[in-house]
N, CA, C and O atoms as CSV, one atom per row, in Angstrom:
chain,resi,resn,atom,element,x,y,z
A,1,UNK,N,N,3.448,-27.391,21.489
A,1,UNK,CA,C,2.696,-26.379,20.761
A,1,UNK,C,C,3.312,-25.008,21.049
A,1,UNK,O,O,3.678,-24.701,22.183
A,2,UNK,N,N,3.415,-24.215,20.026
A,2,UNK,CA,C,3.996,-22.887,20.162
A,2,UNK,C,C,3.026,-21.961,20.887
A,2,UNK,O,O,1.809,-22.063,20.732
A,3,UNK,N,N,3.584,-21.071,21.667
A,3,UNK,CA,C,2.757,-20.098,22.365
A,3,UNK,C,C,2.801,-18.772,21.628
A,3,UNK,O,O,3.587,-18.583,20.699
A,4,UNK,N,N,1.952,-17.869,22.055
A,4,UNK,CA,C,1.945,-16.541,21.439
A,4,UNK,C,C,3.267,-15.821,21.673
A,4,UNK,O,O,3.707,-15.040,20.830
A,5,UNK,N,N,3.904,-16.080,22.816
A,5,UNK,CA,C,5.208,-15.460,23.071
A,5,UNK,C,C,6.259,-15.952,22.075
A,5,UNK,O,O,7.098,-15.178,21.615
A,6,UNK,N,N,6.208,-17.238,21.747
A,6,UNK,CA,C,7.145,-17.783,20.759
A,6,UNK,C,C,6.880,-17.198,19.378
A,6,UNK,O,O,7.816,-16.914,18.631
A,7,UNK,N,N,5.611,-17.016,19.038
A,7,UNK,CA,C,5.254,-16.404,17.757
A,7,UNK,C,C,5.746,-14.965,17.714
A,7,UNK,O,O,6.316,-14.529,16.714
A,8,UNK,N,N,5.528,-14.235,18.790
A,8,UNK,CA,C,5.978,-12.843,18.864
A,8,UNK,C,C,7.490,-12.765,18.683
A,8,UNK,O,O,7.989,-11.910,17.951
A,9,UNK,N,N,8.211,-13.651,19.345
A,9,UNK,CA,C,9.664,-13.673,19.236
A,9,UNK,C,C,10.106,-14.001,17.811
A,9,UNK,O,O,11.031,-13.379,17.288
A,10,UNK,N,N,9.449,-14.972,17.185
A,10,UNK,CA,C,9.778,-15.338,15.812
A,10,UNK,C,C,9.567,-14.154,14.875
A,10,UNK,O,O,10.394,-13.896,14.001
A,11,UNK,N,N,8.466,-13.438,15.056
A,11,UNK,CA,C,8.188,-12.268,14.224
A,11,UNK,C,C,9.234,-11.182,14.436
A,11,UNK,O,O,9.745,-10.613,13.471
A,12,UNK,N,N,9.556,-10.891,15.693
A,12,UNK,CA,C,10.478,-9.799,16.011
A,12,UNK,C,C,11.918,-10.097,15.612
A,12,UNK,O,O,12.631,-9.219,15.126
A,13,UNK,N,N,12.335,-11.329,15.816
A,13,UNK,CA,C,13.748,-11.663,15.634
A,13,UNK,C,C,14.075,-12.140,14.223
A,13,UNK,O,O,15.159,-11.861,13.711
A,14,UNK,N,N,13.149,-12.854,13.593
A,14,UNK,CA,C,13.487,-13.458,12.304
A,14,UNK,C,C,12.634,-12.952,11.149
A,14,UNK,O,O,13.169,-12.468,10.151
A,15,UNK,N,N,11.331,-13.057,11.273
A,15,UNK,CA,C,10.472,-12.829,10.115
A,15,UNK,C,C,10.477,-11.372,9.662
A,15,UNK,O,O,10.783,-11.095,8.502
A,16,UNK,N,N,10.148,-10.445,10.540
A,16,UNK,CA,C,10.075,-9.039,10.132
A,16,UNK,C,C,11.443,-8.516,9.680
A,16,UNK,O,O,11.512,-7.844,8.651
A,17,UNK,N,N,12.535,-8.797,10.405
A,17,UNK,CA,C,13.843,-8.339,9.898
A,17,UNK,C,C,14.201,-8.929,8.527
A,17,UNK,O,O,14.790,-8.239,7.694
A,18,UNK,N,N,13.852,-10.197,8.288
A,18,UNK,CA,C,14.133,-10.805,6.985
A,18,UNK,C,C,13.339,-10.129,5.872
A,18,UNK,O,O,13.865,-9.887,4.785
A,19,UNK,N,N,12.079,-9.828,6.145
A,19,UNK,CA,C,11.249,-9.149,5.139
A,19,UNK,C,C,11.793,-7.748,4.886
A,19,UNK,O,O,11.854,-7.307,3.739
A,20,UNK,N,N,12.188,-7.046,5.943
A,20,UNK,CA,C,12.743,-5.702,5.772
A,20,UNK,C,C,14.047,-5.730,4.982
A,20,UNK,O,O,14.313,-4.832,4.183
A,21,UNK,N,N,14.853,-6.756,5.206
A,21,UNK,CA,C,16.100,-6.895,4.450
A,21,UNK,C,C,15.809,-7.118,2.961
A,21,UNK,O,O,16.468,-6.537,2.099
A,22,UNK,N,N,14.827,-7.956,2.675
A,22,UNK,CA,C,14.451,-8.206,1.279
A,22,UNK,C,C,13.908,-6.934,0.635
A,22,UNK,O,O,14.185,-6.663,-0.534
A,23,UNK,N,N,13.138,-6.156,1.388
A,23,UNK,CA,C,12.609,-4.884,0.879
A,23,UNK,C,C,13.765,-3.941,0.550
A,23,UNK,O,O,13.780,-3.310,-0.507
A,24,UNK,N,N,14.724,-3.852,1.457
A,24,UNK,CA,C,15.875,-2.977,1.229
A,24,UNK,C,C,16.650,-3.385,-0.018
A,24,UNK,O,O,17.051,-2.530,-0.807
A,25,UNK,N,N,16.862,-4.687,-0.198
A,25,UNK,CA,C,17.588,-5.176,-1.371
A,25,UNK,C,C,16.834,-4.847,-2.658
A,25,UNK,O,O,17.430,-4.409,-3.642
A,26,UNK,N,N,15.525,-5.062,-2.640
A,26,UNK,CA,C,14.731,-4.745,-3.832
A,26,UNK,C,C,14.712,-3.249,-4.099
A,26,UNK,O,O,14.756,-2.825,-5.254
A,27,UNK,N,N,14.646,-2.453,-3.056
A,27,UNK,CA,C,14.651,-0.999,-3.226
A,27,UNK,C,C,15.929,-0.559,-3.921
A,27,UNK,O,O,15.897,0.284,-4.818
A,28,UNK,N,N,17.060,-1.136,-3.505
A,28,UNK,CA,C,18.331,-0.791,-4.140
A,28,UNK,C,C,18.339,-1.188,-5.609
A,28,UNK,O,O,18.830,-0.436,-6.451
A,29,UNK,N,N,17.804,-2.356,-5.923
A,29,UNK,CA,C,17.739,-2.815,-7.308
A,29,UNK,C,C,16.889,-1.864,-8.134
A,29,UNK,O,O,17.269,-1.467,-9.236
A,30,UNK,N,N,15.747,-1.510,-7.592
A,30,UNK,CA,C,14.821,-0.620,-8.311
A,30,UNK,C,C,15.438,0.765,-8.462
A,30,UNK,O,O,15.335,1.377,-9.525
A,31,UNK,N,N,16.079,1.264,-7.403
A,31,UNK,CA,C,16.673,2.595,-7.452
A,31,UNK,C,C,17.840,2.654,-8.431
A,31,UNK,O,O,18.046,3.671,-9.095
A,32,UNK,N,N,18.602,1.569,-8.522
A,32,UNK,CA,C,19.758,1.534,-9.418
A,32,UNK,C,C,19.365,1.393,-10.890
A,32,UNK,O,O,20.098,1.826,-11.780
A,33,UNK,N,N,18.218,0.794,-11.135
A,33,UNK,CA,C,17.777,0.575,-12.513
A,33,UNK,C,C,16.908,1.743,-12.950
A,33,UNK,O,O,15.922,2.076,-12.293
A,34,UNK,N,N,17.276,2.352,-14.044
A,34,UNK,CA,C,16.465,3.464,-14.534
A,34,UNK,C,C,15.075,2.988,-14.905
A,34,UNK,O,O,14.086,3.679,-14.658
A,35,UNK,N,N,15.001,1.824,-15.490
A,35,UNK,CA,C,13.719,1.265,-15.888
A,35,UNK,C,C,13.551,-0.105,-15.232
A,35,UNK,O,O,13.634,-1.140,-15.894
A,36,UNK,N,N,13.315,-0.093,-13.933
A,36,UNK,CA,C,13.148,-1.354,-13.214
A,36,UNK,C,C,11.958,-2.113,-13.776
A,36,UNK,O,O,10.934,-1.526,-14.124
A,37,UNK,N,N,12.112,-3.441,-13.860
A,37,UNK,CA,C,11.035,-4.224,-14.436
A,37,UNK,C,C,9.844,-4.308,-13.483
A,37,UNK,O,O,9.975,-4.133,-12.272
A,38,UNK,N,N,8.706,-4.575,-14.057
A,38,UNK,CA,C,7.457,-4.614,-13.294
A,38,UNK,C,C,7.467,-5.729,-12.251
A,38,UNK,O,O,6.852,-5.588,-11.194
A,39,UNK,N,N,8.150,-6.824,-12.532
A,39,UNK,CA,C,8.199,-7.931,-11.576
A,39,UNK,C,C,8.862,-7.484,-10.271
A,39,UNK,O,O,8.388,-7.821,-9.186
A,40,UNK,N,N,9.954,-6.731,-10.375
A,40,UNK,CA,C,10.645,-6.238,-9.183
A,40,UNK,C,C,9.769,-5.259,-8.419
A,40,UNK,O,O,9.712,-5.294,-7.190
A,41,UNK,N,N,9.091,-4.392,-9.146
A,41,UNK,CA,C,8.203,-3.419,-8.499
A,41,UNK,C,C,7.040,-4.130,-7.802
A,41,UNK,O,O,6.643,-3.748,-6.702
A,42,UNK,N,N,6.508,-5.148,-8.439
A,42,UNK,CA,C,5.403,-5.910,-7.852
A,42,UNK,C,C,5.868,-6.647,-6.605
A,42,UNK,O,O,5.186,-6.633,-5.581
A,43,UNK,N,N,7.023,-7.286,-6.690
A,43,UNK,CA,C,7.556,-8.004,-5.532
A,43,UNK,C,C,7.820,-7.039,-4.378
A,43,UNK,O,O,7.568,-7.373,-3.220
A,44,UNK,N,N,8.321,-5.857,-4.687
A,44,UNK,CA,C,8.585,-4.835,-3.670
A,44,UNK,C,C,7.280,-4.458,-2.963
A,44,UNK,O,O,7.236,-4.385,-1.735
A,45,UNK,N,N,6.231,-4.221,-3.732
A,45,UNK,CA,C,4.934,-3.856,-3.150
A,45,UNK,C,C,4.375,-4.996,-2.298
A,45,UNK,O,O,3.822,-4.760,-1.224
A,46,UNK,N,N,4.519,-6.225,-2.780
A,46,UNK,CA,C,4.021,-7.382,-2.030
A,46,UNK,C,C,4.769,-7.552,-0.713
A,46,UNK,O,O,4.164,-7.887,0.306
A,47,UNK,N,N,6.078,-7.323,-0.728
A,47,UNK,CA,C,6.864,-7.424,0.498
A,47,UNK,C,C,6.483,-6.339,1.500
A,47,UNK,O,O,6.464,-6.581,2.707
A,48,UNK,N,N,6.183,-5.156,1.002
A,48,UNK,CA,C,5.734,-4.092,1.890
A,48,UNK,C,C,4.397,-4.465,2.545
A,48,UNK,O,O,4.198,-4.220,3.734
A,49,UNK,N,N,3.492,-5.051,1.771
A,49,UNK,CA,C,2.212,-5.494,2.317
A,49,UNK,C,C,2.414,-6.593,3.351
A,49,UNK,O,O,1.741,-6.617,4.381
A,50,UNK,N,N,3.342,-7.500,3.070
A,50,UNK,CA,C,3.639,-8.590,3.991
A,50,UNK,C,C,4.200,-8.045,5.301
A,50,UNK,O,O,3.811,-8.484,6.383
A,51,UNK,N,N,5.112,-7.088,5.194
A,51,UNK,CA,C,5.669,-6.467,6.402
A,51,UNK,C,C,4.569,-5.809,7.222
A,51,UNK,O,O,4.549,-5.930,8.447
A,52,UNK,N,N,3.659,-5.119,6.557
A,52,UNK,CA,C,2.547,-4.477,7.255
A,52,UNK,C,C,1.678,-5.510,7.960
A,52,UNK,O,O,1.263,-5.302,9.100
A,53,UNK,N,N,1.404,-6.618,7.288
A,53,UNK,CA,C,0.587,-7.673,7.886
A,53,UNK,C,C,1.276,-8.268,9.113
A,53,UNK,O,O,0.632,-8.492,10.138
A,54,UNK,N,N,2.578,-8.524,9.015
A,54,UNK,CA,C,3.310,-9.078,10.150
A,54,UNK,C,C,3.387,-8.077,11.302
A,54,UNK,O,O,3.281,-8.464,12.466
A,55,UNK,N,N,3.569,-6.807,10.989
A,55,UNK,CA,C,3.609,-5.776,12.021
A,55,UNK,C,C,2.257,-5.657,12.718
A,55,UNK,O,O,2.191,-5.513,13.939
A,56,UNK,N,N,1.185,-5.718,11.941
A,56,UNK,CA,C,-0.160,-5.681,12.525
A,56,UNK,C,C,-0.388,-6.893,13.433
A,56,UNK,O,O,-0.964,-6.764,14.513
A,57,UNK,N,N,0.062,-8.060,12.992
A,57,UNK,CA,C,-0.053,-9.269,13.808
A,57,UNK,C,C,0.723,-9.101,15.109
A,57,UNK,O,O,0.243,-9.488,16.175
A,58,UNK,N,N,1.906,-8.532,15.024
A,58,UNK,CA,C,2.713,-8.310,16.213
A,58,UNK,C,C,1.987,-7.394,17.201
A,58,UNK,O,O,1.992,-7.648,18.406
A,59,UNK,N,N,1.366,-6.337,16.692
A,59,UNK,CA,C,0.592,-5.435,17.558
A,59,UNK,C,C,-0.587,-6.165,18.194
A,59,UNK,O,O,-0.883,-5.966,19.373
A,60,UNK,N,N,-1.254,-7.004,17.421
A,60,UNK,CA,C,-2.370,-7.789,17.955
A,60,UNK,C,C,-1.892,-8.737,19.049
A,60,UNK,O,O,-2.577,-8.922,20.055
A,61,UNK,N,N,-0.721,-9.337,18.856
A,61,UNK,CA,C,-0.156,-10.218,19.873
A,61,UNK,C,C,0.135,-9.447,21.157
A,61,UNK,O,O,-0.181,-9.904,22.256
A,62,UNK,N,N,0.737,-8.284,21.002
A,62,UNK,CA,C,1.066,-7.466,22.166
A,62,UNK,C,C,-0.185,-7.009,22.904
A,62,UNK,O,O,-0.149,-6.802,24.117
A,63,UNK,N,N,-1.289,-6.849,22.183
A,63,UNK,CA,C,-2.551,-6.424,22.794
A,63,UNK,C,C,-3.341,-7.613,23.346
A,63,UNK,O,O,-4.402,-7.432,23.943
A,64,UNK,N,N,-2.826,-8.820,23.149
A,64,UNK,CA,C,-3.507,-10.006,23.645
A,64,UNK,C,C,-4.754,-10.368,22.868
A,64,UNK,O,O,-5.672,-10.987,23.406
A,65,UNK,N,N,-4.790,-9.982,21.601
A,65,UNK,CA,C,-5.969,-10.199,20.769
A,65,UNK,C,C,-5.902,-11.475,19.931
A,65,UNK,O,O,-6.773,-11.713,19.094
A,66,UNK,N,N,-4.876,-12.293,20.151
A,66,UNK,CA,C,-4.721,-13.521,19.381
A,66,UNK,C,C,-4.703,-14.699,20.357
A,66,UNK,O,O,-3.934,-14.708,21.318
A,67,UNK,N,N,-5.554,-15.686,20.101
A,67,UNK,CA,C,-5.627,-16.847,20.975
A,67,UNK,C,C,-4.468,-17.801,20.779
A,67,UNK,O,O,-3.794,-17.779,19.749
A,68,UNK,N,N,-4.241,-18.645,21.784
A,68,UNK,CA,C,-3.126,-19.593,21.749
A,68,UNK,C,C,-3.201,-20.537,20.548
A,68,UNK,O,O,-2.181,-20.829,19.923
A,69,UNK,N,N,-4.396,-21.011,20.226
A,69,UNK,CA,C,-4.534,-21.941,19.095
A,69,UNK,C,C,-4.181,-21.247,17.782
A,69,UNK,O,O,-3.498,-21.817,16.931
A,70,UNK,N,N,-4.647,-20.025,17.629
A,70,UNK,CA,C,-4.334,-19.266,16.415
A,70,UNK,C,C,-2.831,-18.973,16.351
A,70,UNK,O,O,-2.231,-19.033,15.277
A,71,UNK,N,N,-2.231,-18.661,17.489
A,71,UNK,CA,C,-0.779,-18.441,17.538
A,71,UNK,C,C,-0.029,-19.681,17.073
A,71,UNK,O,O,0.910,-19.594,16.283
A,72,UNK,N,N,-0.454,-20.828,17.570
A,72,UNK,CA,C,0.204,-22.079,17.203
A,72,UNK,C,C,0.089,-22.334,15.702
A,72,UNK,O,O,1.057,-22.752,15.066
A,73,UNK,N,N,-1.088,-22.084,15.137
A,73,UNK,CA,C,-1.292,-22.291,13.699
A,73,UNK,C,C,-0.412,-21.351,12.873
A,73,UNK,O,O,0.221,-21.770,11.904
A,74,UNK,N,N,-0.380,-20.092,13.263
A,74,UNK,CA,C,0.428,-19.110,12.532
A,74,UNK,C,C,1.905,-19.443,12.664
A,74,UNK,O,O,2.653,-19.371,11.689
A,75,UNK,N,N,2.325,-19.809,13.876
A,75,UNK,CA,C,3.717,-20.174,14.114
A,75,UNK,C,C,4.127,-21.326,13.210
A,75,UNK,O,O,5.189,-21.293,12.589
A,76,UNK,N,N,3.286,-22.334,13.143
A,76,UNK,CA,C,3.572,-23.502,12.296
A,76,UNK,C,C,3.699,-23.096,10.825
A,76,UNK,O,O,4.611,-23.543,10.129
A,77,UNK,N,N,2.780,-22.249,10.360
A,77,UNK,CA,C,2.824,-21.796,8.967
A,77,UNK,C,C,4.108,-21.009,8.685
A,77,UNK,O,O,4.740,-21.191,7.645
A,78,UNK,N,N,4.480,-20.146,9.612
A,78,UNK,CA,C,5.698,-19.359,9.424
A,78,UNK,C,C,6.939,-20.246,9.412
A,78,UNK,O,O,7.847,-20.036,8.607
A,79,UNK,N,N,6.979,-21.228,10.294
A,79,UNK,CA,C,8.110,-22.152,10.295
A,79,UNK,C,C,8.214,-22.891,8.965
A,79,UNK,O,O,9.310,-23.077,8.437
A,80,UNK,N,N,7.066,-23.312,8.425
A,80,UNK,CA,C,7.062,-24.008,7.134
A,80,UNK,C,C,7.550,-23.082,6.025
A,80,UNK,O,O,8.300,-23.505,5.146
A,81,UNK,N,N,7.122,-21.807,6.064
A,81,UNK,CA,C,7.571,-20.837,5.068
A,81,UNK,C,C,9.081,-20.635,5.150
A,81,UNK,O,O,9.763,-20.568,4.128
A,82,UNK,N,N,9.594,-20.540,6.371
A,82,UNK,CA,C,11.030,-20.334,6.571
A,82,UNK,C,C,11.806,-21.537,6.056
A,82,UNK,O,O,12.801,-21.378,5.348
A,83,UNK,N,N,11.361,-22.734,6.406
A,83,UNK,CA,C,12.038,-23.947,5.944
A,83,UNK,C,C,12.013,-24.047,4.419
A,83,UNK,O,O,13.014,-24.411,3.802
A,84,UNK,N,N,10.882,-23.728,3.819
A,84,UNK,CA,C,10.755,-23.757,2.367
A,84,UNK,C,C,11.704,-22.757,1.728
A,84,UNK,O,O,12.352,-23.059,0.726
A,85,UNK,N,N,11.785,-21.583,2.299
A,85,UNK,CA,C,12.672,-20.534,1.786
A,85,UNK,C,C,14.129,-20.963,1.893
A,85,UNK,O,O,14.918,-20.735,0.976
A,86,UNK,N,N,14.484,-21.585,3.015
A,86,UNK,CA,C,15.853,-22.037,3.203
A,86,UNK,C,C,16.192,-23.162,2.243
A,86,UNK,O,O,17.312,-23.234,1.737
A,87,UNK,N,N,15.228,-24.045,1.987
A,87,UNK,CA,C,15.443,-25.127,1.034
A,87,UNK,C,C,15.696,-24.581,-0.360
A,87,UNK,O,O,16.549,-25.094,-1.084
A,88,UNK,N,N,14.957,-23.537,-0.743
A,88,UNK,CA,C,15.140,-22.920,-2.059
A,88,UNK,C,C,16.510,-22.273,-2.178
A,88,UNK,O,O,17.126,-22.314,-3.243
A,89,UNK,N,N,16.996,-21.671,-1.084
A,89,UNK,CA,C,18.301,-21.037,-1.091
A,89,UNK,C,C,19.414,-22.060,-1.211
A,89,UNK,O,O,20.463,-21.774,-1.788
A,90,UNK,N,N,19.192,-23.251,-0.670
A,90,UNK,CA,C,20.201,-24.300,-0.717
A,90,UNK,C,C,20.337,-24.941,-2.104
A,90,UNK,O,O,21.335,-25.605,-2.388
A,91,UNK,N,N,19.350,-24.746,-2.950
A,91,UNK,CA,C,19.366,-25.379,-4.279
A,91,UNK,C,C,20.191,-24.579,-5.244
A,91,UNK,O,O,20.319,-24.957,-6.408
Protein backbone atom coordinates (compact mmCIF):
# COMPACT_ATOMS: atom_id res chain seq x y z
CA UNK A 1 0.00 0.00 0.00
CA UNK A 2 1.27 3.44 -0.88
CA UNK A 3 2.08 5.84 1.91
CA UNK A 4 1.50 9.55 2.07
CA UNK A 5 5.23 10.07 1.48
CA UNK A 6 4.99 8.10 -1.77
CA UNK A 7 1.96 10.16 -2.82
CA UNK A 8 3.80 13.38 -2.00
CA UNK A 9 6.79 12.24 -4.05
CA UNK A 10 4.57 11.26 -6.99
CA UNK A 11 2.90 14.68 -6.93
CA UNK A 12 6.19 16.60 -6.65
CA UNK A 13 8.23 14.61 -9.15
CA UNK A 14 5.75 13.52 -11.80
CA UNK A 15 2.18 14.76 -11.61
CA UNK A 16 2.53 18.50 -10.93
CA UNK A 17 5.49 18.96 -13.34
CA UNK A 18 3.57 17.09 -16.07
CA UNK A 19 0.49 19.27 -15.58
CA UNK A 20 2.64 22.41 -15.61
CA UNK A 21 4.30 21.26 -18.83
CA UNK A 22 0.90 20.71 -20.46
CA UNK A 23 -0.21 24.16 -19.28
CA UNK A 24 2.90 25.73 -20.79
CA UNK A 25 2.33 23.96 -24.12
CA UNK A 26 -1.30 25.06 -24.25
CA UNK A 27 -0.36 28.61 -23.32
CA UNK A 28 2.04 28.73 -26.26
CA UNK A 29 -0.64 27.40 -28.60
CA UNK A 30 -3.16 29.95 -27.37
CA UNK A 31 -0.64 32.80 -27.47
CA UNK A 32 0.45 31.92 -31.01
CA UNK A 33 -3.10 31.72 -32.33
CA UNK A 34 -4.83 35.02 -32.80
CA UNK A 35 -8.18 33.32 -32.43
CA UNK A 36 -7.50 30.29 -30.27
CA UNK A 37 -10.38 27.86 -30.25
CA UNK A 38 -12.60 27.51 -27.21
CA UNK A 39 -11.57 23.88 -26.69
CA UNK A 40 -7.93 24.91 -26.12
CA UNK A 41 -8.97 27.71 -23.78
CA UNK A 42 -11.23 25.34 -21.84
CA UNK A 43 -8.52 22.69 -21.56
CA UNK A 44 -6.06 25.37 -20.38
CA UNK A 45 -8.47 26.48 -17.64
CA UNK A 46 -9.13 22.88 -16.59
CA UNK A 47 -5.41 22.15 -16.35
CA UNK A 48 -4.90 25.23 -14.20
CA UNK A 49 -7.67 24.02 -11.87
CA UNK A 50 -6.09 20.57 -11.77
CA UNK A 51 -2.70 22.04 -10.88
CA UNK A 52 -4.32 24.04 -8.09
CA UNK A 53 -6.04 20.93 -6.75
CA UNK A 54 -2.80 18.93 -6.79
CA UNK A 55 -0.89 21.78 -5.14
CA UNK A 56 -3.55 22.04 -2.44
CA UNK A 57 -3.32 18.28 -1.89
CA UNK A 58 0.44 18.56 -1.59
CA UNK A 59 0.06 21.26 1.08
CA UNK A 60 -2.45 19.09 2.94
CA UNK A 61 0.01 16.19 2.82
CA UNK A 62 2.80 18.36 4.18
CA UNK A 63 0.50 19.51 6.99
CA UNK A 64 -0.37 15.91 7.85
CA UNK A 65 -4.04 16.44 7.08
CA UNK A 66 -4.45 13.37 4.86
CA UNK A 67 -4.79 9.87 6.30
CA UNK A 68 -2.84 6.86 5.08
CA UNK A 69 -5.92 5.17 3.60
CA UNK A 70 -6.88 8.29 1.67
CA UNK A 71 -3.27 8.63 0.47
CA UNK A 72 -3.32 5.07 -0.79
CA UNK A 73 -6.61 5.64 -2.65
CA UNK A 74 -5.39 8.86 -4.27
CA UNK A 75 -2.05 7.28 -5.15
CA UNK A 76 -3.81 4.38 -6.86
CA UNK A 77 -6.07 6.74 -8.82
CA UNK A 78 -3.11 8.84 -9.95
CA UNK A 79 -1.18 5.77 -11.05
CA UNK A 80 -4.19 4.63 -13.09
CA UNK A 81 -4.46 8.10 -14.67
CA UNK A 82 -0.76 8.06 -15.55
CA UNK A 83 -0.96 4.57 -17.06
CA UNK A 84 -4.05 5.53 -19.06
CA UNK A 85 -2.32 8.67 -20.33
CA UNK A 86 0.76 6.70 -21.33
CA UNK A 87 -1.38 4.12 -23.12
CA UNK A 88 -3.06 6.89 -25.11
CA UNK A 89 0.33 8.33 -26.08
CA UNK A 90 1.49 4.93 -27.30
CA UNK A 91 -1.46 4.62 -29.71
